N, C-alpha and C positions, 0 to 999 in steps of 0.2 A: 504494500500500500504506500503510495507516495506521501511524503511529508508535506505539511504546510510550509510555506516559505519562512514564516516566523520561527517554527520549530527547527527547521533545517539550519538556520543561521546560528543556532546555539551550539552546533557541533562543528569542529574544524574539519577541513577537507584533508585527505591523506597527503596531498602535496604540501600542506602547511606544517607537517612534521619535519623538523630539521634533519638533514641527511645523516648527520653524525649519530642520531638516535634511530632513525629508520633502518640503517644498515645493520643494527644489532638485533633486529626482529626477524624471526622469532628467536627466543633465547632459551637455553637450557640452564636451569639453576639447580645445582646439587649441594648447595650450602644453605644453612639456616643459622639464625642468630638466637642465642640463648645467653642471657646474663652478660651481654657485651662481648661474647665470644662466638666467632664463626666456626661452625662445625660442619663436617662433610657428611652428607646423607648417603648411606650405602644400601638402603632398602628399595622397595619397588617404586616405580615412577608412574605417574598418570598425566596425560595431556590435559591441560586446562586452557580456557579461553578468557581473555581479558574482558571485564565488564565495560571497558572504555570503548566507545564507538566513534568512528569517523564517517564523514559524509562523502558519499560517492554519487554525484549527481543529486537526485532527490531521495536516495536511499541511505540507510545507515548500515555500516559493516563493522565487524569486530576488528 
């Protein structure tokens, strides 16, 4: 379903993401932070999707 122009303007376009950050997507993270210490995760992994959306035309994409 197409977005209203007012709603679409609330989301950045994919081209608005700086190249330095977009190049790092998608990312794999096997470290986690506990008590100020980074620890390596050795267990099973699962793919997740960001709740942050970007505008592509009049549609939103993850």
